[in-house]
N, C-alpha and C positions, 0 to 999 in steps of 0.2 A: 901703507906697511912701513913699520918701524925699519932702522938700519939694517935690512938684510944685504950680508954681503956674498953669501955663498949659499947656493940650494943643492941640495941633492935631490935626484929625479928618478924613481923607480918606476920603470915603464911595464906596463902589462897590456893586456887585450882591453881592457875598457875600463881601470881604475888604477890610477897613478897614485904612488905615495910621494908627498913633497916633504923636505926636512930644510928649513931655513935658519941659518945662523949669523950674528953678526960677528964682527971684526974680533972680539974677544973670545968666540966659540960658545956663546950662550945661544939657546934654542929660542929662536923667534918666532917660527911656524913648525908646526908639524901637522899635516892632514891628508886624507884622502880626496883626491879628485876623480870625477869622472871624465871621460875624455872630452866631452862637449864644453868642460869649464877651464880645461887647462891654458887656452890662447887668453882667455879673459883673466885669469889668475896673474900670468905673466906680463900682460899689458898694465897692471898695477902696480909692478914692482920698477925701483930703480934700475939700471944697468948693474948686472952681477954675476958672478961666476956660477956656472951651472955645469954640474957633473951629472951625466946619465948613466943608469945602470941598468943592463937588460940582462935576462937570464941567457945562459950559453945556447938555448935553442929556439929563441925569441925569433931568430930569423929564418930557420927551418921551414917553416909553413910558407912564407913567403917566397922562398926560393923554389921549393917544390910545385907552387901553384905556377910559378914562372915557368919552369921547366915544362910542365904538363902541357901550359897554352902554346908552348913554342914546339912541341912535340918530340922534345927530349926527355928521356926518363932518369 
């Protein structure tokens, strides 16, 4: 991958949106990745800054399932 310096990663349940730019802010990569391909994608990149965005409710499902499993409502 060309000189990507910053990646924006929008996480979701099964499809992730990736947006990568170089030092000048030019778009180098913009694509959707299925969950199973995310690790392989990042292994090919040089070290860079990664910002992760998640919607406000993305953690509610996990917290709810954890409370249910422990008996707390």
